[in-house]
N, C-alpha and C positions, 0 to 999 in steps of 0.2 A: 504494500500500500504506500503510495507516495506521501512523503511528509516534508515539512519545513520547520526548522528550529530557528527562531529569531536570534540573531547575533547580539542584539541590544538587551533584550529582557529574558531570553531563554525559553519563551513560550513555544510549545510544540504544537504545530498545526498539522493535521493529516486528513486526507479524504481519498476515496476510491477514484474519483474523477480528477485528473490533473488540471483540467480547465477550471473547475471549481476551486481547487487548491490555489491556483494562481490568483483568482479573484479574492480569496480569503487573505492571501499574502498582501495584496494591494491595500485592502481595507485595514489590515493589522498595521501596515507601515504608516498609515495616516493617524491611527489612534494609539500607537505603541507608547506605553509608559516606560521610557528609557531609564528613568531613575526611580527605583522603588521607594515608597514612603512619601513622595511628594504629592501634593494635591493638584489635580488637573481639572480644568473646566473648559468645555468646548463651547460654552455659551457665555457671552459677556453680558453682565447685568450691572447697570449702574446702581451703586449702593444708595444713591439719592432717590432712585425710582423703585420703590418696593410695592407699588400697586400691581395687581394682576394685569396681564396683557389682554385677557379676554374676560371682561367684567360680566358679560352675559352668562357665561358658564361657570362663574365663581361659586354659585350655589346650585343645588339640585332643585327639582320642582317643589319639594317640601320646605325649602329654605335652609337646608343644612349645608354648611360649608364643605365643598369638595376638596379644595386646595389647602394644603398645610402651610402655615406661615412660620 
C-alpha cells in the first residue's frame, strides 16, 4: 500500500489509490503543523470584533444559543 511520511511532522499518510494519496499529501502540506505544541489558526478574527458573523443563525428556533462564546 503506498504511503507518505511527512518530513516536517512525521505524520504517516497511506491509501490504496496513489492519486488519492497525492491529493492527501497536497492538503497535508498546506495544513502541516511543523512545530508541535504551537497554536495555529487558519482563520483570522479581529479581537475587537467578537460579534457572530451570521447573526440570523446565532440562535435556534426556540431561542437557544447555538454558538459558544
